[in-house]
N, C-alpha and C positions, 0 to 999 in steps of 0.2 A: 436403523440401517447404518448410520455413520459410526455408532459404537462398535458394531460388528466388524467393519472394515478397517477401523483405525489401527488395529494391530497387525494387519496383513499387508496394507499398502505402505511402502517405504516413505519416510518423511520428504525425501528429495523428490519424489514423483508428485506429492501433494504440493510441494513448493513450486515446481515447474508448472503444474496445472494452474495455480493461482497466479503465477507471474504472467502466463499467456493470456488468461481470462481478463485479469484486471488491468494488465498493461495494454491489452487491445482496447478496453474500455477507455483509458486514459488517452490513448492515441486518438481515438475517435472524438473524445472531448476536445483535445487539441485541434483536430481538424475542423470542428464546428466553431470553436471560439477564436482561433487565430485570424481568420479573415476580418473579423469585426475589430479585433485588436490592431490588426495591421492598418485598417482604414483609419482608425482613431490616431495612429501615429503618422498618418499622412503617407503611407508607403503605397506604391502602385507598381504594376508590372512584375518584373523580375525581383525586385526588392521584396514586395509583398509575398511572392511565391516562396522566396528563400526563408522569409520570416515564418511563413505557414509550415514549411518543412521542418524547420528548427523547432517550432512550437510542438508539433506532433511528436517529434522524437523526445523532446523534454517531458511532456506530460506523460507519454507512454512509459518511459524509463523510470520517472519518479513514482507513478502508480504501481508499476511492476516491482520496484524495490520495496515499497511498503508491503505489498502483498506477499512477496517472496520471504521477507524478513519475519513478517507476522506469522505466516503459516508455518514456516520451518521452526521458529521459536516455540509456538503453541504445540505443535506435534512433538517436538523434542521434550518439552516439559511434560506433556501428557504421558509420554512413554517413560520418562525418568521417574515421575511421581506415581505413575500408575493410577492416576485419578483424572476424570473428565470434569473439571469444575471451572468456575469463573476465575480463580486465581491464575490459572494458565493463561486465559484470555487477557487479563489485566497486565500481567508481566509482559506478554508478547506485544500488546499494544504499546507499552511503555518502551520496550527495546526498538520496535519499529519506528515509533515517533522520534526517538533519539537518533536512530540512524539516519533518518531524513535530514533532521536539523543539525547533525554533526558538522557539516560543510559550512555552517554559518560561524563556527568557532566562537559562539557566544553561549556560556553556560546557561544564561537566563532563557535564551530561545530553545536550547536543548531540553531543559527541564520543562518548559512550557509546553512544547510540542509533544514530549513524552506523556505528559498528563492528559493532554487534549486527545490524542490518539488512543491512550488507554481508556479514557472515559467513553469515547465513541465505541470503542471495541467491546467494552463491558456492556454498554447499552444495547448494541446490536446482538450480542450473545444472549443477553437476558430476554430481549424480544423474541428471539428465535427458539428459545428453550422453554419459556414460560407462556 
């Protein structure tokens, strides 16, 4: 089914859908983990509520960024190469990982995160297709 629709649906629509889905999951993760982290830091009241809100935004935006960059790159590569294989997934994972780690301004962290996200993406794609 995905192969039939991949040429019909624009890459931007696929990217927006993945940003919304994974960004929402990241925001929920932040909403669940932030109160615990706030208590570990000794925050209470308004300070803890502010910490939770900032964490929800941070987790949601980071997860949405990874999903958007990954899905847009994978879709673009698939259409450019006219092939649906794991090379698209590996390259898209590397680009998404590098995009997340780019703000650290450390080449070691950028390369490490690119390899890590690429490996997880390839493993997920492999388990989904085989």
